[in-house]
C-alpha positions as CSV (number, residue, x, y, z in Angstrom):
1,M,-68.1,-202.5,-60.5
2,E,-69.2,-199.9,-58.6
3,H,-73.2,-201.3,-59.2
4,L,-71.7,-204.5,-58.0
5,L,-70.3,-203.4,-54.9
6,A,-73.7,-201.0,-54.3
7,V,-75.5,-204.2,-54.1
8,L,-73.1,-205.6,-52.0
9,D,-73.1,-203.0,-49.7
10,E,-76.6,-202.9,-49.1
11,Y,-76.7,-206.9,-48.2
12,E,-73.8,-206.7,-46.2
13,G,-75.1,-203.2,-44.3
14,V,-72.3,-201.0,-44.8
15,S,-71.5,-197.6,-43.1
16,D,-68.5,-195.3,-42.8
17,S,-70.0,-195.0,-38.6
18,Y,-71.4,-198.0,-37.1
19,S,-74.9,-198.4,-35.9
20,P,-76.6,-201.7,-35.2
21,E,-78.4,-201.3,-38.8
22,F,-75.0,-201.0,-40.5
23,P,-72.2,-202.7,-38.4
24,Y,-70.1,-203.4,-41.6
25,K,-67.7,-200.8,-43.4
26,R,-66.2,-201.4,-46.9
27,K,-62.3,-201.1,-46.9
28,K,-59.7,-201.2,-49.8
29,T,-56.4,-203.8,-48.8
30,N,-53.9,-205.6,-50.4
31,V,-53.7,-209.8,-50.4
32,F,-51.2,-212.1,-51.7
33,L,-52.6,-214.6,-53.7
34,E,-51.8,-218.2,-53.9
35,K,-49.5,-217.8,-56.5
36,G,-47.7,-215.0,-54.4
37,T,-48.9,-212.7,-56.8
38,L,-50.5,-209.2,-55.0
39,S,-54.1,-208.1,-55.6
40,D,-56.0,-205.0,-54.6
41,V,-59.3,-206.4,-52.8
42,W,-62.4,-204.9,-51.4
43,V,-63.4,-206.9,-47.5
44,Y,-65.6,-206.1,-44.7
45,V,-64.8,-204.8,-41.4
46,Y,-67.2,-205.4,-38.5
47,Q,-67.2,-202.1,-36.6
48,G,-69.2,-203.6,-33.5
49,N,-67.8,-204.4,-30.1
50,T,-66.0,-207.8,-30.4
51,H,-64.5,-207.8,-26.6
52,G,-64.9,-211.1,-25.3
53,L,-65.8,-212.8,-28.4
54,K,-63.4,-215.7,-29.0
55,P,-61.7,-215.8,-32.5
56,I,-61.8,-218.4,-35.1
57,P,-59.0,-220.6,-35.4
58,K,-57.1,-219.9,-38.6
59,G,-59.7,-217.7,-39.6
60,D,-61.8,-220.4,-41.7
61,Y,-65.4,-219.4,-40.9
62,L,-66.5,-222.0,-43.1
63,D,-64.8,-225.0,-41.4
64,Y,-65.7,-223.4,-37.6
65,L,-69.2,-223.5,-38.7
66,K,-69.0,-227.3,-39.9
67,R,-67.0,-228.2,-36.6
68,N,-69.3,-226.6,-34.6
69,R,-73.2,-227.6,-35.6
């Protein structure tokens, strides 16, 4: 698992502190799955300035892309 996370970290540009070269950090958090069970997951969190950016409705990025082409 650690090897896979290291590969993903390199792809996503992960660092503990923000720089244009490394805009994301990886964080472990809990989520509720569809059937209501709790699971630990890793998420990538953008560390840059989001001031002035519009939120994506419902947080569904793929749906946002489909509707805004």
